[in-house]
C-alpha positions in Angstrom: 107.0 -25.6 -68.2 105.0 -26.6 -65.1 104.9 -29.8 -63.3 101.8 -32.2 -63.3 101.0 -34.1 -60.4 104.6 -33.5 -58.9 106.4 -35.4 -62.1 108.8 -33.3 -63.9 108.2 -33.2 -67.6 110.5 -35.0 -70.0 110.8 -32.1 -72.4 109.6 -28.9 -73.0 106.7 -28.9 -75.6 104.3 -26.7 -77.5 100.6 -28.2 -77.4 100.0 -26.1 -80.6 103.1 -27.6 -82.4 102.7 -31.1 -81.6 99.1 -31.1 -82.3 97.9 -33.2 -79.1 96.3 -30.3 -77.3 92.7 -29.1 -77.0 89.8 -29.3 -74.6 88.4 -32.4 -76.5 91.1 -34.3 -75.2 90.9 -33.4 -71.6 87.0 -34.3 -71.7 87.7 -37.7 -73.1 90.6 -38.1 -70.8 89.1 -37.9 -67.8 85.7 -39.7 -68.6 86.6 -42.9 -66.9 89.3 -44.2 -64.4 89.1 -47.6 -66.1 89.5 -46.4 -69.9 92.4 -44.6 -70.7 92.8 -42.1 -73.8 96.0 -41.8 -75.6 97.3 -39.8 -79.0 100.3 -40.0 -80.5 102.0 -37.7 -83.3 103.6 -39.8 -85.8 106.1 -37.3 -87.1 107.2 -36.0 -83.8 106.6 -39.6 -82.0 105.5 -37.5 -79.0 102.5 -38.9 -77.3 99.9 -37.5 -75.0 98.2 -39.9 -72.4 95.5 -39.5 -69.8 96.7 -38.5 -66.4 94.7 -41.4 -64.7 96.8 -44.2 -66.6 100.0 -42.2 -65.8 99.1 -42.5 -62.4 98.1 -46.1 -62.2 101.1 -47.3 -64.5 103.5 -44.6 -63.1 104.7 -43.4 -66.2 107.0 -40.5 -66.7 104.5 -38.0 -67.8 101.5 -37.4 -69.7 103.4 -36.1 -72.6 106.2 -39.0 -73.6 108.6 -39.3 -76.5 108.7 -42.6 -78.1 106.0 -43.8 -75.5 105.5 -47.4 -77.5 109.0 -48.2 -75.8 108.0 -47.1 -72.4 104.8 -48.6 -72.5 106.3 -51.9 -74.0 108.5 -52.3 -70.9 105.4 -52.7 -68.5 103.9 -55.3 -71.0 104.6 -59.0 -69.8 107.5 -60.6 -71.4 105.2 -63.1 -72.8 102.8 -60.7 -74.5 105.2 -58.4 -76.0 105.7 -59.9 -79.5 101.9 -60.0 -79.5 101.8 -56.5 -78.7 104.9 -55.1 -81.1 103.6 -57.3 -84.4 100.1 -56.0 -83.8 101.5 -52.2 -84.2 103.7 -53.0 -86.7 100.8 -54.5 -89.0 98.7 -51.4 -88.2 101.5 -49.1 -89.2 102.4 -51.1 -92.2 99.0 -50.8 -93.5 98.0 -54.6 -93.3 95.5 -53.8 -90.7 93.1 -50.9 -90.3 93.1 -50.7 -86.5 95.1 -52.0 -83.3 93.0 -54.1 -81.3 95.0 -56.5 -78.9 94.8 -57.7 -75.2 98.0 -58.0 -72.8 99.0 -57.8 -69.3 100.7 -54.8 -68.3 101.9 -54.2 -64.4 100.9 -51.5 -62.6 102.7 -49.3 -60.2 102.5 -51.8 -57.5 104.1 -54.2 -59.4 100.9 -56.3 -60.1 100.3 -57.6 -64.0 96.6 -56.5 -65.1 94.9 -57.4 -67.9 94.3 -54.4 -70.6 92.6 -54.3 -74.2 94.2 -51.5 -76.3 92.2 -50.3 -79.5 93.8 -47.7 -81.7 93.4 -46.3 -85.1 95.6 -44.6 -87.6 94.1 -41.1 -88.4 95.7 -39.8 -91.7 96.6 -36.2 -92.1 96.3 -36.4 -95.7 98.8 -33.3 -96.2 96.5 -31.1 -93.8 98.5 -32.0 -90.8 100.2 -34.7 -89.2 99.0 -38.7 -89.1 98.0 -39.3 -85.4 97.7 -42.7 -83.8 95.0 -42.4 -81.3 92.8 -45.0 -79.2 91.7 -46.3 -75.7 93.4 -48.7 -73.3 90.8 -50.3 -71.1 91.9 -51.6 -67.5 90.1 -55.1 -66.6 91.9 -55.1 -63.6 93.0 -58.1 -61.3 90.0 -60.2 -62.2 89.3 -63.9 -62.6 87.5 -63.9 -65.7 90.5 -63.7 -67.9 92.8 -66.5 -68.8 96.4 -65.4 -68.4 97.8 -67.6 -71.1 95.9 -66.3 -74.1 94.2 -63.2 -72.4 90.7 -64.3 -73.4 87.7 -64.4 -71.2 87.7 -67.6 -69.2 84.9 -70.0 -68.5 83.6 -68.0 -65.5 83.0 -65.1 -67.8 81.4 -67.4 -70.2 79.0 -68.9 -67.7 78.2 -65.1 -66.6 77.3 -64.4 -70.3 75.1 -67.5 -70.6 73.2 -66.3 -67.3 72.5 -63.1 -68.9 71.4 -64.7 -72.1 69.1 -66.8 -70.2 67.7 -64.2 -68.0 66.8 -61.9 -71.2 65.5 -64.8 -73.3 68.3 -64.5 -76.1 69.0 -66.6 -78.7 72.9 -68.2 -78.5 75.1 -69.9 -80.7 78.3 -71.8 -79.2 81.1 -73.4 -80.9 83.6 -75.1 -79.1 86.9 -76.1 -80.7 89.8 -78.2 -79.2 93.1 -79.0 -80.6 93.6 -82.4 -81.1 96.6 -84.0 -79.5 98.0 -80.8 -78.3 100.1 -82.8 -75.7 102.4 -83.6 -79.0 103.3 -79.6 -79.2 104.1 -79.6 -75.7 106.4 -82.5 -76.0 107.8 -81.5 -78.8 108.3 -77.5 -78.3 108.2 -77.4 -74.6 105.1 -75.7 -72.6 106.4 -72.0 -73.1 106.1 -72.4 -76.6 103.1 -74.5 -76.3 101.5 -71.4 -74.4 102.6 -69.0 -77.4 100.7 -71.3 -79.5 97.5 -71.0 -77.6 97.8 -67.3 -77.4 98.4 -67.0 -81.0 95.6 -69.2 -81.9 93.1 -67.8 -79.0 94.0 -64.0 -80.8 93.2 -65.2 -84.3 89.8 -66.8 -82.9 89.2 -63.4 -81.3 89.8 -61.6 -84.8 87.6 -64.2 -86.6 84.4 -63.5 -84.3 85.3 -59.6 -84.0 82.1 -57.8 -84.2 79.6 -60.6 -83.9 80.5 -62.5 -80.9 83.1 -63.3 -78.0 86.1 -65.8 -77.6 86.7 -67.6 -74.5 89.3 -70.1 -73.6 88.2 -73.1 -71.4 90.6 -75.4 -69.7 93.6 -77.1 -71.9 93.6 -76.4 -75.4 89.7 -75.8 -75.9 88.0 -72.3 -76.9 84.5 -71.4 -77.1 83.1 -68.9 -79.3 79.7 -67.3 -78.4 77.8 -65.7 -81.5 74.1 -64.6 -82.3 72.1 -67.4 -83.4 73.4 -68.5 -86.5 72.3 -71.7 -88.9 74.0 -74.8 -89.3 75.8 -73.8 -92.4 76.9 -70.5 -90.9 78.4 -72.5 -88.1 80.0 -75.4 -90.2 81.8 -72.3 -92.0 82.9 -70.4 -88.9 84.2 -74.1 -87.9 85.8 -74.5 -91.0 87.7 -71.2 -90.8 88.8 -71.9 -87.5 90.1 -75.2 -88.9 92.0 -73.4 -91.4 93.6 -71.0 -89.0 94.9 -73.9 -86.9 96.3 -75.7 -90.0 97.9 -72.8 -91.9 98.4 -69.6 -89.7 100.2 -70.6 -86.6 104.1 -70.2 -86.7 106.8 -70.6 -84.2 109.4 -68.0 -85.4 109.4 -69.1 -89.0 108.4 -72.6 -88.4 104.5 -73.5 -89.2 102.8 -75.3 -86.5 99.9 -77.3 -88.2 97.1 -78.5 -86.0 94.0 -80.4 -86.4 90.6 -79.6 -84.7 87.5 -81.2 -83.3 84.5 -79.3 -82.6 80.8 -79.2 -80.8 78.2 -76.7 -81.3 74.8 -75.8 -79.7 72.2 -73.6 -80.8 69.5 -72.4 -78.8 66.5 -70.2 -79.4 66.1 -69.8 -75.7 68.2 -71.3 -72.8 66.0 -73.4 -70.8 68.6 -75.4 -69.0 71.2 -74.6 -66.2 74.4 -72.9 -67.6 76.3 -75.8 -66.6 74.0 -78.1 -68.4 75.0 -76.5 -71.5 78.8 -76.7 -71.1 78.1 -80.4 -70.4 76.4 -80.9 -73.5 79.2 -78.6 -75.5 82.0 -80.7 -74.1 80.0 -83.9 -74.7 79.5 -83.0 -78.4 83.2 -82.1 -78.5 83.8 -85.5 -77.2 82.0 -87.3 -79.9 83.7 -85.5 -82.7 87.2 -86.3 -81.0 86.3 -90.2 -80.5 84.0 -90.9 -83.2 84.0 -88.1 -85.5 87.5 -87.8 -86.7 87.1 -84.0 -86.2 83.8 -83.3 -87.9 81.6 -80.9 -86.3 79.0 -82.5 -84.0 75.9 -79.9 -84.1 72.9 -79.9 -81.6 70.0 -77.4 -81.4 67.1 -77.1 -79.2 64.6 -78.3 -81.9 66.0 -81.9 -81.5 63.8 -84.7 -80.9 63.9 -88.3 -79.7 66.8 -90.0 -78.0 68.7 -86.7 -78.6 66.3 -84.6 -77.0 66.1 -87.1 -74.2 69.8 -87.1 -73.7 69.5 -83.0 -73.4 67.1 -83.3 -70.6 68.8 -86.1 -69.1 72.3 -84.0 -68.7 70.1 -81.3 -67.7 68.9 -83.3 -64.8 71.9 -84.9 -63.8 73.8 -81.3 -63.8 71.4 -80.2 -61.5 71.5 -82.6 -59.1 75.4 -82.3 -58.6 75.1 -78.6 -59.0 72.8 -78.4 -56.0 74.6 -81.1 -54.1 71.6 -82.9 -53.3 72.8 -85.9 -55.8 69.1 -86.8 -56.0 68.6 -90.1 -57.9 72.6 -91.0 -57.6 73.4 -94.5 -55.5 76.1 -96.9 -55.2 75.9 -100.4 -56.0 78.7 -103.2 -55.1 80.2 -105.7 -57.3 82.3 -108.3 -55.1 86.2 -108.9 -55.9 87.2 -112.7 -55.0 89.8 -115.0 -54.8 89.7 -118.1 -57.1 87.6 -120.2 -54.7 85.0 -117.6 -54.2 86.2 -115.9 -50.9 85.0 -112.1 -50.9 87.9 -110.0 -50.0 86.8 -106.6 -51.6 84.2 -104.6 -53.5 84.1 -102.1 -56.2 81.7 -99.0 -55.5 79.7 -98.4 -59.0 77.7 -95.3 -59.2 74.2 -95.5 -60.5 71.6 -93.1 -61.3 67.7 -93.3 -61.3 65.0 -90.6 -62.5 61.3 -90.7 -62.4 60.8 -89.8 -65.9 63.4 -92.4 -67.2 64.0 -95.1 -64.6 67.3 -96.6 -64.3 69.8 -95.1 -66.7 72.6 -97.3 -67.7 75.8 -95.8 -66.6 77.0 -96.1 -70.2 74.7 -92.9 -71.0 75.8 -90.7 -68.3 79.5 -91.5 -67.3 81.1 -90.7 -70.3 79.1 -87.2 -70.4 79.8 -86.7 -66.9 83.6 -87.2 -67.4 83.8 -84.5 -69.5 82.3 -82.2 -67.0 83.6 -80.0 -64.3 80.9 -81.1 -62.0 82.1 -84.7 -61.9 84.5 -83.6 -59.2 82.0 -82.9 -56.9 80.2 -86.2 -57.8 83.5 -88.1 -57.5 83.7 -87.0 -53.9 80.1 -87.9 -53.1 81.0 -91.4 -54.5 83.8 -91.6 -52.4 82.3 -90.2 -49.1 79.2 -92.7 -49.7 80.9 -95.5 -50.4 83.5 -95.3 -47.2 80.6 -94.2 -45.2 78.7 -97.4 -46.1 81.4 -99.9 -46.2 83.0 -98.8 -42.7 81.2 -101.2 -40.7 82.3 -104.2 -43.1 85.9 -103.0 -42.7 85.3 -103.1 -38.8 84.4 -106.6 -38.6 86.7 -107.8 -41.6 90.1 -105.7 -41.5 91.2 -107.1 -44.9 88.1 -106.0 -46.9 88.9 -103.5 -49.4 86.7 -100.9 -51.1 87.4 -100.0 -54.7 86.6 -96.5 -56.0 86.9 -95.0 -59.5 88.9 -91.9 -60.2 88.4 -89.9 -63.4 91.3 -87.7 -65.0 89.0 -84.9 -64.2 89.2 -85.2 -60.3 93.1 -86.0 -60.8 93.2 -82.7 -62.5 91.8 -80.5 -59.7 94.1 -78.6 -57.6 92.4 -79.9 -54.3 92.1 -83.3 -55.2 94.8 -85.1 -52.8 93.7 -83.0 -49.8 90.2 -83.6 -50.4 90.4 -87.3 -50.6 92.5 -87.6 -47.5 90.3 -85.2 -45.5 87.4 -87.4 -46.5 88.9 -90.6 -45.3 89.8 -88.9 -42.2 86.2 -87.5 -41.7 84.9 -91.0 -42.2 87.3 -92.6 -39.9 88.3 -95.1 -42.4 91.4 -97.1 -42.6 93.6 -95.9 -45.6 94.9 -99.5 -46.3 91.3 -100.7 -47.1 90.7 -98.1 -49.8 91.7 -98.6 -53.5 91.4 -95.7 -56.0 91.1 -97.1 -59.2 92.5 -94.8 -62.1 90.3 -94.9 -65.1 92.0 -95.3 -68.5 92.1 -91.3 -69.5 94.0 -90.8 -66.3 97.5 -91.0 -68.4 96.4 -88.0 -70.2 96.8 -85.6 -67.1 100.2 -84.2 -66.9 102.9 -86.7 -65.7 104.3 -84.4 -62.9 100.5 -83.8 -61.6 99.8 -87.4 -61.6 102.9 -88.9 -60.1 102.8 -86.0 -57.3 99.1 -87.0 -56.4 99.8 -90.8 -56.6 103.0 -90.6 -54.3 101.1 -88.1 -51.8 98.0 -90.8 -51.4 100.3 -93.7 -51.4 102.2 -92.2 -48.6 98.9 -91.7 -46.7 98.7 -95.7 -47.0 95.8 -95.5 -49.8 96.1 -98.2 -52.5 96.2 -97.1 -56.2 95.2 -99.4 -59.0 95.3 -98.9 -62.7 91.8 -99.8 -64.1 90.7 -100.9 -67.7 94.5 -102.0 -67.9 95.7 -102.7 -71.7 93.2 -99.9 -73.5 93.6 -96.5 -74.4 96.2 -94.8 -72.5 96.7 -97.6 -70.1 99.8 -99.6 -71.1 102.7 -101.3 -69.6 104.4 -98.1 -69.6 102.2 -97.3 -66.8 104.1 -100.0 -64.7 107.3 -98.6 -65.4 106.7 -94.7 -64.9 103.9 -94.9 -62.1 104.0 -96.3 -58.6 100.8 -98.9 -58.7 99.6 -101.6 -56.2 97.5 -103.2 -58.6 96.0 -103.4 -62.0 92.8 -104.6 -63.3 92.9 -106.6 -66.6 90.2 -105.1 -69.1 87.3 -107.6 -69.8 88.1 -107.0 -73.5 91.2 -109.3 -73.2 88.9 -112.1 -71.3 85.7 -112.6 -73.4 87.4 -114.7 -76.2 90.5 -116.0 -74.1 89.3 -119.5 -74.2 89.6 -119.7 -78.2 91.9 -116.7 -78.9 95.8 -117.9 -78.2 96.9 -113.8 -78.7 94.6 -113.0 -75.9 96.2 -115.7 -73.8 99.4 -114.6 -74.5 99.1 -111.1 -73.8 97.3 -112.0 -70.3 100.2 -114.2 -69.3 103.0 -112.0 -70.2 100.9 -109.0 -68.5 100.3 -110.9 -65.1 104.1 -112.1 -65.4 105.4 -108.5 -66.1 103.3 -107.2 -62.9 104.4 -109.9 -60.6 108.0 -109.1 -61.5 107.1 -105.3 -60.5 105.4 -106.5 -57.2 101.9 -105.4 -58.5 98.8 -107.4 -57.8 96.3 -108.3 -60.8 92.7 -108.4 -60.6 90.8 -110.0 -64.0 87.4 -108.4 -64.5 84.7 -110.0 -67.0 85.0 -113.6 -66.0 81.6 -114.7 -66.8 81.9 -118.5 -67.0 83.6 -121.4 -65.5 85.4 -122.2 -68.7 87.3 -118.6 -68.7 87.9 -118.6 -65.1 89.7 -122.2 -65.6 91.9 -120.8 -68.3 92.5 -117.5 -66.4 93.5 -119.0 -63.4 96.4 -121.0 -65.3 98.2 -117.7 -65.2 97.5 -117.3 -61.3 96.1 -113.7 -61.2 95.5 -112.6 -57.7 91.5 -111.8 -57.5 88.6 -111.8 -60.0 85.7 -109.7 -60.7 82.7 -110.9 -62.8 79.3 -111.8 -63.3 80.2 -115.6 -62.8 80.8 -114.6 -58.9 78.4 -112.0 -58.6 76.7 -109.0 -60.5 76.6 -105.2 -58.8 74.5 -105.6 -55.8 73.0 -103.3 -53.4 74.6 -102.6 -49.9 72.5 -104.5 -47.8 73.0 -107.6 -50.1 76.8 -107.0 -49.8 76.4 -106.7 -45.7 74.6 -109.9 -46.0 77.5 -111.9 -47.3 79.5 -110.9 -44.0 76.6 -112.0 -41.7 78.2 -115.5 -41.0 81.4 -116.1 -39.1 84.7 -116.5 -40.8 85.4 -115.0 -44.3 82.4 -114.7 -47.0 82.3 -116.9 -49.9 80.7 -116.9 -53.0 79.9 -120.5 -54.4 80.2 -120.8 -57.8 78.1 -123.6 -59.9 80.0 -125.7 -62.4 
């Protein structure tokens, strides 16, 4: 037998005998450098593979015995079980075809993403059963998620752009696994990734033939389908929920999960693709926080306040996406000592639009915090705040400006370096900056959160826990993380004059923080009676309408025009 491309054949063979010869195979095998053909005689277990895949993956030859084992060695260890089980299901007659995406190591030792589609062709007594199919080489690309092997958000955005350009209708279903952190904490991250992979594969099978599946960040997945009615989308969500509850296993242990979901349907996309995802994430957040997992569904036939919100989201995202930040501006709420001496201010973002006027923060901040574009807006807020208050710090070296930081920012790989870069660029003293972590920041992986905080504090930047006592923010934070200060949430202040429970909580929290060497700011102080009650526990600073509502920059600067320390006089 002759050599092929310098490779010694594994065995002598007779093409007629093994039934894998013929000009048809040659024609199809050479049809693409990215799509490879294979055929296997199930009686002899001898396979024939395209010459191009033999070269790309350094296989022993075009003809191989027990090729399944040889190919399995090239598949990423984390993907082998999925590959093996899918093949077994086909050979047992449980599935009609083999269709699975995995990573395989090429001749350069690099894992690339492949999709294998195979079919079992029965001989029916006229010849051997043949297992034949194709392997598509996606290459080393940025649009495939390495954990689940589903397409990622970049591929989703590309598909939305194409649908928008073609004027095609689309239906999007975003599902998120609730409390997935518990899976990671219980079984570990490796097993957690296996669950995500299995769930992603089942979603891919669920949508096969009439849509595509994508993985976003964390435990969130998007199903993109042709336009369907609300009832069809609801049924699809229920099927996905049933998979999460009943069909996911680690070894023999069933892992039952709950989903939350948001859906959008467009007859024609008329907004930015990023805005589409923002609205989708917003719908998911409502399902998670208010709907107890019920599917939140929106479409482009909405009217009234719902239509306004959709248009508003698109306008906000456009201003951030194009980095002109049109309509955004900052206001500042002074932070004072009990005698009214101003020692700092919190920078608060606001947004104004020619159509809707000044939009209350409660209408757009929760939406933006769920969107990737919030990272860019957060950097703009930081830079604007430092640039605007630098002149105050130069005259009053003890003045500190506080800037809120969301979990979206902390999750970003460049966050700590971007912050320090802006501080240096603005020539702002690090010790005069306080980064206030909002309540959801504790949902960030603990090691990432601690690494960021340690790095920033090492640069001299102060770290505070905002909204302390609510949501994820608790006394455990004082034990686990390094903070310079905490801000007691206004919920504990509103009724403190008449509510003994709030009095005990405030007293113990302030004492605990003092024992840790952490300063305390109390926000939401709106009347003298509340101030007198709170002051019995001796927090360090106050913030609230009693002293000042949020004010514009020129008003803040006017407080520092006179010599000496600025004071806000409170009338009894």
